[in-house]
PQR file with spaces between the fields and no chain letter, atoms N, CA, C, O and H, PARSE charges and radii, in Angstrom:
ATOM       1  N    MET     1     -21.930   19.557   15.726 -0.4000 1.5000
ATOM       2  CA   MET     1     -21.630   18.229   16.202 -0.0000 2.0000
ATOM       3  C    MET     1     -20.622   17.597   15.238  0.5500 1.7000
ATOM       4  O    MET     1     -20.789   17.650   14.020 -0.5500 1.4000
ATOM       5  N    LYS     2     -19.572   17.000   15.811 -0.4000 1.5000
ATOM       6  CA   LYS     2     -18.547   16.341   15.016 -0.0000 2.0000
ATOM       7  C    LYS     2     -18.749   14.830   15.118  0.5500 1.7000
ATOM       8  O    LYS     2     -18.841   14.283   16.217 -0.5500 1.4000
ATOM       9  H    LYS     2     -19.437   16.957   16.801  0.4000 1.0000
ATOM      10  N    ILE     3     -18.817   14.163   13.969 -0.4000 1.5000
ATOM      11  CA   ILE     3     -18.992   12.717   13.933 -0.0000 2.0000
ATOM      12  C    ILE     3     -17.630   12.079   13.695  0.5500 1.7000
ATOM      13  O    ILE     3     -16.933   12.413   12.737 -0.5500 1.4000
ATOM      14  H    ILE     3     -18.742   14.608   13.076  0.4000 1.0000
ATOM      15  N    ILE     4     -17.268   11.169   14.566 -0.4000 1.5000
ATOM      16  CA   ILE     4     -15.977   10.505   14.476 -0.0000 2.0000
ATOM      17  C    ILE     4     -16.187    9.088   13.955  0.5500 1.7000
ATOM      18  O    ILE     4     -17.000    8.331   14.486 -0.5500 1.4000
ATOM      19  H    ILE     4     -17.834   10.898   15.344  0.4000 1.0000
ATOM      20  N    LYS     5     -15.458    8.749   12.931 -0.4000 1.5000
ATOM      21  CA   LYS     5     -15.528    7.399   12.380 -0.0000 2.0000
ATOM      22  C    LYS     5     -14.241    6.671   12.767  0.5500 1.7000
ATOM      23  O    LYS     5     -13.142    7.126   12.450 -0.5500 1.4000
ATOM      24  H    LYS     5     -14.797    9.363   12.500  0.4000 1.0000
ATOM      25  N    ILE     6     -14.385    5.559   13.441 -0.4000 1.5000
ATOM      26  CA   ILE     6     -13.238    4.776   13.885 -0.0000 2.0000
ATOM      27  C    ILE     6     -13.048    3.605   12.928  0.5500 1.7000
ATOM      28  O    ILE     6     -13.966    2.818   12.700 -0.5500 1.4000
ATOM      29  H    ILE     6     -15.278    5.190   13.699  0.4000 1.0000
ATOM      30  N    GLU     7     -11.850    3.504   12.374 -0.4000 1.5000
ATOM      31  CA   GLU     7     -11.537    2.405   11.467 -0.0000 2.0000
ATOM      32  C    GLU     7     -11.261    1.140   12.281  0.5500 1.7000
ATOM      33  O    GLU     7     -10.547    1.195   13.282 -0.5500 1.4000
ATOM      34  H    GLU     7     -11.104    4.144   12.559  0.4000 1.0000
ATOM      35  N    PRO     8     -11.813    0.013   11.867 -0.5600 1.5000
ATOM      36  CA   PRO     8     -11.542   -1.228   12.597  0.2800 2.0000
ATOM      37  C    PRO     8     -10.093   -1.662   12.403  0.5500 1.7000
ATOM      38  O    PRO     8      -9.517   -1.486   11.329 -0.5500 1.4000
ATOM      39  N    GLN     9      -9.522   -2.225   13.443 -0.4000 1.5000
ATOM      40  CA   GLN     9      -8.152   -2.717   13.352 -0.0000 2.0000
ATOM      41  C    GLN     9      -8.163   -4.071   12.650  0.5500 1.7000
ATOM      42  O    GLN     9      -9.128   -4.825   12.768 -0.5500 1.4000
ATOM      43  H    GLN     9      -9.990   -2.369   14.316  0.4000 1.0000
ATOM      44  N    PRO    10      -7.105   -4.376   11.930 -0.5600 1.5000
ATOM      45  CA   PRO    10      -7.072   -5.683   11.265  0.2800 2.0000
ATOM      46  C    PRO    10      -6.958   -6.815   12.285  0.5500 1.7000
ATOM      47  O    PRO    10      -6.265   -6.690   13.295 -0.5500 1.4000
ATOM      48  N    THR    11      -7.640   -7.908   12.008 -0.4000 1.5000
ATOM      49  CA   THR    11      -7.547   -9.077   12.874 -0.0000 2.0000
ATOM      50  C    THR    11      -6.581  -10.072   12.241  0.5500 1.7000
ATOM      51  O    THR    11      -6.278   -9.988   11.051 -0.5500 1.4000
ATOM      52  H    THR    11      -8.203   -8.010   11.188  0.4000 1.0000
ATOM      53  N    VAL    12      -6.109  -10.996   13.033 -0.4000 1.5000
ATOM      54  CA   VAL    12      -5.205  -12.019   12.511 -0.0000 2.0000
ATOM      55  C    VAL    12      -5.921  -12.833   11.437  0.5500 1.7000
ATOM      56  O    VAL    12      -5.351  -13.093   10.377 -0.5500 1.4000
ATOM      57  H    VAL    12      -6.355  -11.065   14.000  0.4000 1.0000
ATOM      58  N    ALA    13      -7.152  -13.234   11.696 -0.4000 1.5000
ATOM      59  CA   ALA    13      -7.917  -14.004   10.713 -0.0000 2.0000
ATOM      60  C    ALA    13      -8.139  -13.195    9.441  0.5500 1.7000
ATOM      61  O    ALA    13      -8.094  -13.745    8.340 -0.5500 1.4000
ATOM      62  H    ALA    13      -7.616  -13.023   12.557  0.4000 1.0000
ATOM      63  N    GLY    14      -8.377  -11.900    9.583 -0.4000 1.5000
ATOM      64  CA   GLY    14      -8.557  -11.045    8.413 -0.0000 2.0000
ATOM      65  C    GLY    14      -7.304  -10.955    7.572  0.5500 1.7000
ATOM      66  O    GLY    14      -7.373  -11.015    6.345 -0.5500 1.4000
ATOM      67  H    GLY    14      -8.414  -11.453   10.477  0.4000 1.0000
ATOM      68  N    LEU    15      -6.159  -10.812    8.220 -0.4000 1.5000
ATOM      69  CA   LEU    15      -4.886  -10.752    7.497 -0.0000 2.0000
ATOM      70  C    LEU    15      -4.581  -12.080    6.810  0.5500 1.7000
ATOM      71  O    LEU    15      -4.117  -12.099    5.670 -0.5500 1.4000
ATOM      72  H    LEU    15      -6.103  -10.764    9.217  0.4000 1.0000
ATOM      73  N    ILE    16      -4.840  -13.188    7.500 -0.4000 1.5000
ATOM      74  CA   ILE    16      -4.575  -14.504    6.922 -0.0000 2.0000
ATOM      75  C    ILE    16      -5.513  -14.779    5.752  0.5500 1.7000
ATOM      76  O    ILE    16      -5.094  -15.377    4.761 -0.5500 1.4000
ATOM      77  H    ILE    16      -5.217  -13.173    8.426  0.4000 1.0000
ATOM      78  N    SER    17      -6.758  -14.360    5.845 -0.4000 1.5000
ATOM      79  CA   SER    17      -7.718  -14.620    4.768 -0.0000 2.0000
ATOM      80  C    SER    17      -7.381  -13.859    3.491  0.5500 1.7000
ATOM      81  O    SER    17      -7.827  -14.251    2.412 -0.5500 1.4000
ATOM      82  H    SER    17      -7.098  -13.874    6.650  0.4000 1.0000
ATOM      83  N    GLU    18      -6.606  -12.782    3.585 -0.4000 1.5000
ATOM      84  CA   GLU    18      -6.225  -11.994    2.409 -0.0000 2.0000
ATOM      85  C    GLU    18      -4.935  -12.484    1.749  0.5500 1.7000
ATOM      86  O    GLU    18      -4.498  -11.914    0.749 -0.5500 1.4000
ATOM      87  H    GLU    18      -6.243  -12.464    4.461  0.4000 1.0000
ATOM      88  N    MET    19      -4.325  -13.529    2.297 -0.4000 1.5000
ATOM      89  CA   MET    19      -3.058  -14.030    1.764 -0.0000 2.0000
ATOM      90  C    MET    19      -3.238  -14.689    0.402  0.5500 1.7000
ATOM      91  O    MET    19      -4.307  -15.212    0.088 -0.5500 1.4000
ATOM      92  H    MET    19      -4.680  -13.991    3.109  0.4000 1.0000
ATOM      93  N    LYS    20      -2.173  -14.654   -0.405 -0.4000 1.5000
ATOM      94  CA   LYS    20      -2.132  -15.357   -1.683 -0.0000 2.0000
ATOM      95  C    LYS    20      -1.428  -16.697   -1.463  0.5500 1.7000
ATOM      96  O    LYS    20      -0.703  -16.860   -0.482 -0.5500 1.4000
ATOM      97  H    LYS    20      -1.304  -14.229   -0.149  0.4000 1.0000
ATOM      98  N    ILE    21      -1.635  -17.655   -2.369 -0.4000 1.5000
ATOM      99  CA   ILE    21      -0.998  -18.966   -2.249 -0.0000 2.0000
ATOM     100  C    ILE    21       0.519  -18.796   -2.275  0.5500 1.7000
ATOM     101  O    ILE    21       1.060  -18.112   -3.144 -0.5500 1.4000
ATOM     102  H    ILE    21      -2.224  -17.523   -3.167  0.4000 1.0000
ATOM     103  N    GLY    22       1.192  -19.417   -1.328 -0.4000 1.5000
ATOM     104  CA   GLY    22       2.647  -19.340   -1.229 -0.0000 2.0000
ATOM     105  C    GLY    22       3.156  -18.169   -0.413  0.5500 1.7000
ATOM     106  O    GLY    22       4.347  -18.094   -0.114 -0.5500 1.4000
ATOM     107  H    GLY    22       0.753  -19.973   -0.622  0.4000 1.0000
ATOM     108  N    GLU    23       2.281  -17.263   -0.052 -0.4000 1.5000
ATOM     109  CA   GLU    23       2.682  -16.087    0.729 -0.0000 2.0000
ATOM     110  C    GLU    23       2.878  -16.478    2.195  0.5500 1.7000
ATOM     111  O    GLU    23       2.164  -17.332    2.719 -0.5500 1.4000
ATOM     112  H    GLU    23       1.313  -17.324   -0.295  0.4000 1.0000
ATOM     113  N    THR    24       3.847  -15.846    2.844 -0.4000 1.5000
ATOM     114  CA   THR    24       4.133  -16.087    4.256 -0.0000 2.0000
ATOM     115  C    THR    24       4.057  -14.779    5.017  0.5500 1.7000
ATOM     116  O    THR    24       4.630  -13.772    4.601 -0.5500 1.4000
ATOM     117  H    THR    24       4.427  -15.152    2.417  0.4000 1.0000
ATOM     118  N    LEU    25       3.345  -14.799    6.138 -0.4000 1.5000
ATOM     119  CA   LEU    25       3.277  -13.638    7.021 -0.0000 2.0000
ATOM     120  C    LEU    25       4.026  -13.955    8.301  0.5500 1.7000
ATOM     121  O    LEU    25       3.996  -15.087    8.784 -0.5500 1.4000
ATOM     122  H    LEU    25       2.879  -15.618    6.476  0.4000 1.0000
ATOM     123  N    HIS    26       4.699  -12.950    8.852 -0.4000 1.5000
ATOM     124  CA   HIS    26       5.450  -13.102   10.094 -0.0000 2.0000
ATOM     125  C    HIS    26       4.802  -12.229   11.165  0.5500 1.7000
ATOM     126  O    HIS    26       4.637  -11.023   10.979 -0.5500 1.4000
ATOM     127  H    HIS    26       4.723  -12.030    8.460  0.4000 1.0000
ATOM     128  N    PHE    27       4.436  -12.846   12.284 -0.4000 1.5000
ATOM     129  CA   PHE    27       3.831  -12.140   13.407 -0.0000 2.0000
ATOM     130  C    PHE    27       4.770  -12.211   14.601  0.5500 1.7000
ATOM     131  O    PHE    27       5.582  -13.130   14.706 -0.5500 1.4000
ATOM     132  H    PHE    27       4.570  -13.825   12.436  0.4000 1.0000
ATOM     133  N    ASP    28       4.658  -11.244   15.497 -0.4000 1.5000
ATOM     134  CA   ASP    28       5.425  -11.274   16.738 -0.0000 2.0000
ATOM     135  C    ASP    28       5.011  -12.500   17.541  0.5500 1.7000
ATOM     136  O    ASP    28       3.850  -12.909   17.517 -0.5500 1.4000
ATOM     137  H    ASP    28       3.998  -10.497   15.412  0.4000 1.0000
ATOM     138  N    ILE    29       5.965  -13.076   18.246 -0.4000 1.5000
ATOM     139  CA   ILE    29       5.710  -14.317   18.986 -0.0000 2.0000
ATOM     140  C    ILE    29       4.644  -14.143   20.074  0.5500 1.7000
ATOM     141  O    ILE    29       4.059  -15.128   20.523 -0.5500 1.4000
ATOM     142  H    ILE    29       6.908  -12.744   18.265  0.4000 1.0000
ATOM     143  N    SER    30       4.390  -12.923   20.493 -0.4000 1.5000
ATOM     144  CA   SER    30       3.351  -12.682   21.504 -0.0000 2.0000
ATOM     145  C    SER    30       1.950  -12.992   20.969  0.5500 1.7000
ATOM     146  O    SER    30       1.005  -13.114   21.748 -0.5500 1.4000
ATOM     147  H    SER    30       4.865  -12.123   20.128  0.4000 1.0000
ATOM     148  N    HIS    31       1.811  -13.119   19.655 -0.4000 1.5000
ATOM     149  CA   HIS    31       0.517  -13.407   19.029 -0.0000 2.0000
ATOM     150  C    HIS    31       0.365  -14.888   18.666  0.5500 1.7000
ATOM     151  O    HIS    31      -0.493  -15.240   17.857 -0.5500 1.4000
ATOM     152  H    HIS    31       2.578  -13.020   19.022  0.4000 1.0000
ATOM     153  N    THR    32       1.185  -15.746   19.252 -0.4000 1.5000
ATOM     154  CA   THR    32       1.199  -17.168   18.886 -0.0000 2.0000
ATOM     155  C    THR    32      -0.178  -17.810   18.977  0.5500 1.7000
ATOM     156  O    THR    32      -0.616  -18.467   18.033 -0.5500 1.4000
ATOM     157  H    THR    32       1.882  -15.460   19.910  0.4000 1.0000
ATOM     158  N    ARG    33      -0.854  -17.632   20.082 -0.4000 1.5000
ATOM     159  CA   ARG    33      -2.162  -18.276   20.270 -0.0000 2.0000
ATOM     160  C    ARG    33      -3.176  -17.789   19.229  0.5500 1.7000
ATOM     161  O    ARG    33      -3.899  -18.597   18.646 -0.5500 1.4000
ATOM     162  H    ARG    33      -0.498  -17.098   20.850  0.4000 1.0000
ATOM     163  N    ALA    34      -3.232  -16.497   18.997 -0.4000 1.5000
ATOM     164  CA   ALA    34      -4.188  -15.940   18.029 -0.0000 2.0000
ATOM     165  C    ALA    34      -3.885  -16.428   16.613  0.5500 1.7000
ATOM     166  O    ALA    34      -4.802  -16.750   15.858 -0.5500 1.4000
ATOM     167  H    ALA    34      -2.645  -15.840   19.471  0.4000 1.0000
ATOM     168  N    VAL    35      -2.606  -16.483   16.253 -0.4000 1.5000
ATOM     169  CA   VAL    35      -2.225  -16.925   14.908 -0.0000 2.0000
ATOM     170  C    VAL    35      -2.565  -18.402   14.719  0.5500 1.7000
ATOM     171  O    VAL    35      -3.132  -18.777   13.692 -0.5500 1.4000
ATOM     172  H    VAL    35      -1.861  -16.222   16.866  0.4000 1.0000
ATOM     173  N    GLN    36      -2.231  -19.232   15.685 -0.4000 1.5000
ATOM     174  CA   GLN    36      -2.518  -20.660   15.558 -0.0000 2.0000
ATOM     175  C    GLN    36      -4.016  -20.933   15.513  0.5500 1.7000
ATOM     176  O    GLN    36      -4.466  -21.799   14.763 -0.5500 1.4000
ATOM     177  H    GLN    36      -1.771  -18.927   16.519  0.4000 1.0000
ATOM     178  N    GLU    37      -4.783  -20.209   16.302 -0.4000 1.5000
ATOM     179  CA   GLU    37      -6.238  -20.391   16.290 -0.0000 2.0000
ATOM     180  C    GLU    37      -6.827  -19.951   14.953  0.5500 1.7000
ATOM     181  O    GLU    37      -7.667  -20.647   14.383 -0.5500 1.4000
ATOM     182  H    GLU    37      -4.417  -19.506   16.912  0.4000 1.0000
ATOM     183  N    ALA    38      -6.390  -18.806   14.456 -0.4000 1.5000
ATOM     184  CA   ALA    38      -6.906  -18.303   13.182 -0.0000 2.0000
ATOM     185  C    ALA    38      -6.504  -19.214   12.030  0.5500 1.7000
ATOM     186  O    ALA    38      -7.307  -19.473   11.134 -0.5500 1.4000
ATOM     187  H    ALA    38      -5.707  -18.240   14.919  0.4000 1.0000
ATOM     188  N    ALA    39      -5.268  -19.699   12.048 -0.4000 1.5000
ATOM     189  CA   ALA    39      -4.774  -20.536   10.958 -0.0000 2.0000
ATOM     190  C    ALA    39      -5.413  -21.920   10.958  0.5500 1.7000
ATOM     191  O    ALA    39      -5.498  -22.555    9.907 -0.5500 1.4000
ATOM     192  H    ALA    39      -4.615  -19.488   12.776  0.4000 1.0000
ATOM     193  N    SER    40      -5.854  -22.390   12.094 -0.4000 1.5000
ATOM     194  CA   SER    40      -6.436  -23.734   12.126 -0.0000 2.0000
ATOM     195  C    SER    40      -7.952  -23.696   12.051  0.5500 1.7000
ATOM     196  O    SER    40      -8.531  -23.993   11.006 -0.5500 1.4000
ATOM     197  H    SER    40      -5.784  -21.874   12.948  0.4000 1.0000
ATOM     198  N    ARG    41      -8.583  -23.339   13.127 -0.4000 1.5000
ATOM     199  CA   ARG    41     -10.042  -23.461   13.213 -0.0000 2.0000
ATOM     200  C    ARG    41     -10.787  -22.481   12.308  0.5500 1.7000
ATOM     201  O    ARG    41     -11.696  -22.883   11.581 -0.5500 1.4000
ATOM     202  H    ARG    41      -8.112  -23.097   13.976  0.4000 1.0000
ATOM     203  N    LYS    42     -10.416  -21.218   12.344 -0.4000 1.5000
ATOM     204  CA   LYS    42     -11.165  -20.213   11.581 -0.0000 2.0000
ATOM     205  C    LYS    42     -10.984  -20.379   10.080  0.5500 1.7000
ATOM     206  O    LYS    42     -11.941  -20.223    9.322 -0.5500 1.4000
ATOM     207  H    LYS    42      -9.678  -20.892   12.934  0.4000 1.0000
ATOM     208  N    MET    43      -9.771  -20.692    9.639 -0.4000 1.5000
ATOM     209  CA   MET    43      -9.517  -20.788    8.206 -0.0000 2.0000
ATOM     210  C    MET    43     -10.019  -22.101    7.617  0.5500 1.7000
ATOM     211  O    MET    43     -10.272  -22.165    6.413 -0.5500 1.4000
ATOM     212  H    MET    43      -8.993  -20.819   10.255  0.4000 1.0000
ATOM     213  N    LYS    44     -10.173  -23.148    8.423 -0.4000 1.5000
ATOM     214  CA   LYS    44     -10.723  -24.403    7.908 -0.0000 2.0000
ATOM     215  C    LYS    44     -12.144  -24.203    7.419  0.5500 1.7000
ATOM     216  O    LYS    44     -12.544  -24.792    6.415 -0.5500 1.4000
ATOM     217  H    LYS    44      -9.967  -23.096    9.401  0.4000 1.0000
ATOM     218  N    SER    45     -12.906  -23.383    8.116 -0.4000 1.5000
ATOM     219  CA   SER    45     -14.280  -23.137    7.686 -0.0000 2.0000
ATOM     220  C    SER    45     -14.352  -22.068    6.604  0.5500 1.7000
ATOM     221  O    SER    45     -15.212  -22.137    5.725 -0.5500 1.4000
ATOM     222  H    SER    45     -12.581  -22.905    8.933  0.4000 1.0000
ATOM     223  N    ALA    46     -13.458  -21.078    6.654 -0.4000 1.5000
ATOM     224  CA   ALA    46     -13.488  -19.987    5.679 -0.0000 2.0000
ATOM     225  C    ALA    46     -12.843  -20.375    4.350  0.5500 1.7000
ATOM     226  O    ALA    46     -13.322  -19.971    3.291 -0.5500 1.4000
ATOM     227  H    ALA    46     -12.760  -21.022    7.368  0.4000 1.0000
ATOM     228  N    SER    47     -11.764  -21.154    4.396 -0.4000 1.5000
ATOM     229  CA   SER    47     -11.029  -21.551    3.186 -0.0000 2.0000
ATOM     230  C    SER    47     -10.689  -23.039    3.259  0.5500 1.7000
ATOM     231  O    SER    47      -9.537  -23.391    3.513 -0.5500 1.4000
ATOM     232  H    SER    47     -11.374  -21.483    5.256  0.4000 1.0000
ATOM     233  N    PRO    48     -11.668  -23.919    3.041 -0.5600 1.5000
ATOM     234  CA   PRO    48     -11.411  -25.357    3.211  0.2800 2.0000
ATOM     235  C    PRO    48     -10.472  -25.960    2.165  0.5500 1.7000
ATOM     236  O    PRO    48      -9.979  -27.069    2.370 -0.5500 1.4000
ATOM     237  N    ASN    49     -10.207  -25.269    1.053 -0.4000 1.5000
ATOM     238  CA   ASN    49      -9.336  -25.799    0.005 -0.0000 2.0000
ATOM     239  C    ASN    49      -7.872  -25.459    0.220  0.5500 1.7000
ATOM     240  O    ASN    49      -7.036  -25.767   -0.629 -0.5500 1.4000
ATOM     241  H    ASN    49     -10.608  -24.368    0.887  0.4000 1.0000
ATOM     242  N    PHE    50      -7.548  -24.828    1.344 -0.4000 1.5000
ATOM     243  CA   PHE    50      -6.175  -24.420    1.621 -0.0000 2.0000
ATOM     244  C    PHE    50      -5.777  -24.872    3.017  0.5500 1.7000
ATOM     245  O    PHE    50      -6.628  -25.127    3.869 -0.5500 1.4000
ATOM     246  H    PHE    50      -8.227  -24.578    2.034  0.4000 1.0000
ATOM     247  N    LYS    51      -4.468  -24.966    3.236 -0.4000 1.5000
ATOM     248  CA   LYS    51      -3.972  -25.215    4.586 -0.0000 2.0000
ATOM     249  C    LYS    51      -3.033  -24.077    4.953  0.5500 1.7000
ATOM     250  O    LYS    51      -2.420  -23.456    4.085 -0.5500 1.4000
ATOM     251  H    LYS    51      -3.777  -24.758    2.544  0.4000 1.0000
ATOM     252  N    PHE    52      -2.930  -23.815    6.240 -0.4000 1.5000
ATOM     253  CA   PHE    52      -2.163  -22.684    6.753 -0.0000 2.0000
ATOM     254  C    PHE    52      -1.211  -23.162    7.854  0.5500 1.7000
ATOM     255  O    PHE    52      -1.475  -22.947    9.036 -0.5500 1.4000
ATOM     256  H    PHE    52      -3.428  -24.320    6.945  0.4000 1.0000
ATOM     257  N    PRO    53      -0.095  -23.817    7.467 -0.5600 1.5000
ATOM     258  CA   PRO    53       0.847  -24.289    8.487  0.2800 2.0000
ATOM     259  C    PRO    53       1.542  -23.129    9.198  0.5500 1.7000
ATOM     260  O    PRO    53       1.846  -22.102    8.590 -0.5500 1.4000
ATOM     261  N    THR    54       1.784  -23.309   10.486 -0.4000 1.5000
ATOM     262  CA   THR    54       2.472  -22.285   11.273 -0.0000 2.0000
ATOM     263  C    THR    54       3.796  -22.836   11.786  0.5500 1.7000
ATOM     264  O    THR    54       3.921  -24.028   12.066 -0.5500 1.4000
ATOM     265  H    THR    54       1.537  -24.143   10.980  0.4000 1.0000
ATOM     266  N    VAL    55       4.785  -21.947   11.905 -0.4000 1.5000
ATOM     267  CA   VAL    55       6.103  -22.304   12.427 -0.0000 2.0000
ATOM     268  C    VAL    55       6.502  -21.239   13.435  0.5500 1.7000
ATOM     269  O    VAL    55       6.482  -20.047   13.128 -0.5500 1.4000
ATOM     270  H    VAL    55       4.683  -20.979   11.677  0.4000 1.0000
ATOM     271  N    VAL    56       6.867  -21.673   14.649 -0.4000 1.5000
ATOM     272  CA   VAL    56       7.320  -20.748   15.687 -0.0000 2.0000
ATOM     273  C    VAL    56       8.842  -20.733   15.676  0.5500 1.7000
ATOM     274  O    VAL    56       9.478  -21.781   15.785 -0.5500 1.4000
ATOM     275  H    VAL    56       6.883  -22.641   14.899  0.4000 1.0000
ATOM     276  N    ASN    57       9.425  -19.546   15.544 -0.4000 1.5000
ATOM     277  CA   ASN    57      10.877  -19.375   15.585 -0.0000 2.0000
ATOM     278  C    ASN    57      11.194  -18.524   16.808  0.5500 1.7000
ATOM     279  O    ASN    57      11.130  -17.296   16.749 -0.5500 1.4000
ATOM     280  H    ASN    57       8.908  -18.694   15.455  0.4000 1.0000
ATOM     281  N    ARG    58      11.533  -19.172   17.905 -0.4000 1.5000
ATOM     282  CA   ARG    58      11.793  -18.457   19.161 -0.0000 2.0000
ATOM     283  C    ARG    58      13.048  -17.602   19.086  0.5500 1.7000
ATOM     284  O    ARG    58      13.112  -16.549   19.720 -0.5500 1.4000
ATOM     285  H    ARG    58      11.585  -20.169   17.953  0.4000 1.0000
ATOM     286  N    GLU    59      14.046  -18.034   18.325 -0.4000 1.5000
ATOM     287  CA   GLU    59      15.284  -17.264   18.205 -0.0000 2.0000
ATOM     288  C    GLU    59      15.030  -15.891   17.587  0.5500 1.7000
ATOM     289  O    GLU    59      15.597  -14.889   18.025 -0.5500 1.4000
ATOM     290  H    GLU    59      13.994  -18.890   17.810  0.4000 1.0000
ATOM     291  N    MET    60      14.175  -15.853   16.571 -0.4000 1.5000
ATOM     292  CA   MET    60      13.850  -14.583   15.913 -0.0000 2.0000
ATOM     293  C    MET    60      12.671  -13.881   16.578  0.5500 1.7000
ATOM     294  O    MET    60      12.420  -12.706   16.312 -0.5500 1.4000
ATOM     295  H    MET    60      13.715  -16.666   16.215  0.4000 1.0000
ATOM     296  N    GLY    61      11.941  -14.597   17.446 -0.4000 1.5000
ATOM     297  CA   GLY    61      10.796  -14.014   18.135 -0.0000 2.0000
ATOM     298  C    GLY    61       9.579  -13.842   17.249  0.5500 1.7000
ATOM     299  O    GLY    61       8.815  -12.891   17.409 -0.5500 1.4000
ATOM     300  H    GLY    61      12.145  -15.552   17.662  0.4000 1.0000
ATOM     301  N    ILE    62       9.395  -14.782   16.297 -0.4000 1.5000
ATOM     302  CA   ILE    62       8.271  -14.665   15.365 -0.0000 2.0000
ATOM     303  C    ILE    62       7.514  -15.982   15.258  0.5500 1.7000
ATOM     304  O    ILE    62       8.022  -17.046   15.611 -0.5500 1.4000
ATOM     305  H    ILE    62      10.016  -15.555   16.167  0.4000 1.0000
ATOM     306  N    ILE    63       6.295  -15.879   14.766 -0.4000 1.5000
ATOM     307  CA   ILE    63       5.530  -17.035   14.308 -0.0000 2.0000
ATOM     308  C    ILE    63       5.139  -16.720   12.876  0.5500 1.7000
ATOM     309  O    ILE    63       4.638  -15.634   12.583 -0.5500 1.4000
ATOM     310  H    ILE    63       5.882  -15.014   14.479  0.4000 1.0000
ATOM     311  N    GLN    64       5.371  -17.673   11.989 -0.4000 1.5000
ATOM     312  CA   GLN    64       5.040  -17.430   10.591 -0.0000 2.0000
ATOM     313  C    GLN    64       3.949  -18.384   10.147  0.5500 1.7000
ATOM     314  O    GLN    64       3.869  -19.521   10.611 -0.5500 1.4000
ATOM     315  H    GLN    64       5.778  -18.555   12.227  0.4000 1.0000
ATOM     316  N    VAL    65       3.118  -17.907    9.248 -0.4000 1.5000
ATOM     317  CA   VAL    65       2.036  -18.713    8.689 -0.0000 2.0000
ATOM     318  C    VAL    65       2.116  -18.584    7.172  0.5500 1.7000
ATOM     319  O    VAL    65       2.320  -17.495    6.635 -0.5500 1.4000
ATOM     320  H    VAL    65       3.183  -16.984    8.870  0.4000 1.0000
ATOM     321  N    THR    66       1.949  -19.724    6.490 -0.4000 1.5000
ATOM     322  CA   THR    66       2.044  -19.776    5.038 -0.0000 2.0000
ATOM     323  C    THR    66       0.743  -20.343    4.484  0.5500 1.7000
ATOM     324  O    THR    66       0.156  -21.253    5.070 -0.5500 1.4000
ATOM     325  H    THR    66       1.783  -20.608    6.927  0.4000 1.0000
ATOM     326  N    LYS    67       0.296  -19.801    3.354 -0.4000 1.5000
ATOM     327  CA   LYS    67      -0.911  -20.316    2.710 -0.0000 2.0000
ATOM     328  C    LYS    67      -0.496  -21.305    1.631  0.5500 1.7000
ATOM     329  O    LYS    67       0.277  -20.968    0.734 -0.5500 1.4000
ATOM     330  H    LYS    67       0.772  -19.062    2.879  0.4000 1.0000
ATOM     331  N    GLU    68      -1.016  -22.536    1.721 -0.4000 1.5000
ATOM     332  CA   GLU    68      -0.702  -23.586    0.758 -0.0000 2.0000
ATOM     333  C    GLU    68      -1.996  -24.225    0.275  0.5500 1.7000
ATOM     334  O    GLU    68      -2.983  -24.290    1.008 -0.5500 1.4000
ATOM     335  H    GLU    68      -1.644  -22.810    2.450  0.4000 1.0000
ATOM     336  N    SER    69      -1.978  -24.699   -0.975 -0.4000 1.5000
ATOM     337  CA   SER    69      -3.153  -25.412   -1.473 -0.0000 2.0000
ATOM     338  C    SER    69      -3.065  -26.871   -1.047  0.5500 1.7000
ATOM     339  O    SER    69      -1.975  -27.391   -0.809 -0.5500 1.4000
ATOM     340  H    SER    69      -1.177  -24.646   -1.571  0.4000 1.0000
ATOM     341  N    LEU    70      -4.213  -27.524   -0.951 -0.4000 1.5000
ATOM     342  CA   LEU    70      -4.243  -28.936   -0.524 -0.0000 2.0000
ATOM     343  C    LEU    70      -3.798  -29.855   -1.623  0.5500 1.7000
ATOM     344  O    LEU    70      -3.763  -31.071   -1.435 -0.5500 1.4000
ATOM     345  H    LEU    70      -5.098  -27.102   -1.144  0.4000 1.0000
Protein backbone atom coordinates (compact mmCIF):
# COMPACT_ATOMS: atom_id res chain seq x y z
CA MET A 1 0.00 0.00 0.00
CA LYS A 2 1.33 3.43 -0.98
CA ILE A 3 0.48 6.37 1.28
CA ILE A 4 0.24 9.71 -0.48
CA LYS A 5 0.78 12.90 1.47
CA ILE A 6 -0.71 16.01 -0.12
CA GLU A 7 0.89 19.32 0.79
CA PRO A 8 -1.60 22.10 1.51
CA GLN A 9 -1.56 25.01 -0.91
CA PRO A 10 -0.73 28.41 0.51
CA THR A 11 -3.69 30.66 1.23
CA VAL A 12 -3.77 34.40 0.74
CA ALA A 13 -4.20 34.92 4.49
CA GLY A 14 -1.29 32.56 5.15
CA LEU A 15 0.99 34.46 2.78
CA ILE A 16 -0.04 37.82 4.24
CA SER A 17 0.46 36.63 7.82
CA GLU A 18 4.10 35.70 7.03
CA MET A 19 4.96 39.20 5.74
CA LYS A 20 7.55 41.42 7.42
CA ILE A 21 6.89 45.11 8.20
CA GLY A 22 7.29 47.18 5.03
CA GLU A 23 7.11 44.16 2.75
CA THR A 24 4.79 44.28 -0.28
CA LEU A 25 3.26 41.30 -2.04
CA HIS A 26 1.82 41.45 -5.56
CA PHE A 27 -1.09 39.18 -6.51
CA ASP A 28 -2.82 38.70 -9.85
CA ILE A 29 -5.86 40.95 -10.18
CA SER A 30 -8.12 37.87 -10.38
CA HIS A 31 -7.50 37.41 -6.63
CA THR A 32 -8.74 40.90 -5.68
CA ARG A 33 -11.64 39.75 -3.51
CA ALA A 34 -9.58 37.16 -1.61
CA VAL A 35 -6.70 39.60 -1.02
CA GLN A 36 -8.96 42.40 0.21
CA GLU A 37 -10.87 40.05 2.52
CA ALA A 38 -7.69 38.55 3.95
CA ALA A 39 -6.02 41.94 4.39
CA SER A 40 -8.99 43.47 6.17
CA ARG A 41 -11.14 41.11 8.19
CA LYS A 42 -8.84 38.13 8.74
CA MET A 43 -5.70 40.12 9.55
CA LYS A 44 -7.48 42.50 11.95
CA SER A 45 -8.12 39.60 14.28
CA ALA A 46 -4.81 37.80 13.63
CA SER A 47 -2.51 40.86 13.72
CA PRO A 48 -4.32 43.79 15.39
CA ASN A 49 -1.10 45.86 15.74
CA PHE A 50 -0.62 46.12 11.97
CA LYS A 51 -2.53 47.40 8.98
CA PHE A 52 -2.51 45.89 5.51
CA PRO A 53 -3.47 48.50 2.88
CA THR A 54 -4.25 47.20 -0.60
CA VAL A 55 -3.81 48.95 -3.96
CA VAL A 56 -5.33 47.72 -7.23
CA ASN A 57 -3.29 48.51 -10.35
CA ARG A 58 -5.46 47.58 -13.33
CA GLU A 59 -2.83 48.65 -15.87
CA MET A 60 -0.35 46.09 -14.52
CA GLY A 61 -3.09 43.58 -13.65
CA ILE A 62 -2.08 43.27 -9.99
CA ILE A 63 -3.29 43.95 -6.48
CA GLN A 64 -0.61 44.70 -3.94
CA VAL A 65 -0.77 44.50 -0.16
CA THR A 66 1.76 46.06 2.22
CA LYS A 67 2.29 45.35 5.91
CA GLU A 68 2.55 48.52 8.02
CA SER A 69 2.64 49.12 11.76
CA LEU A 70 -0.08 51.27 13.35
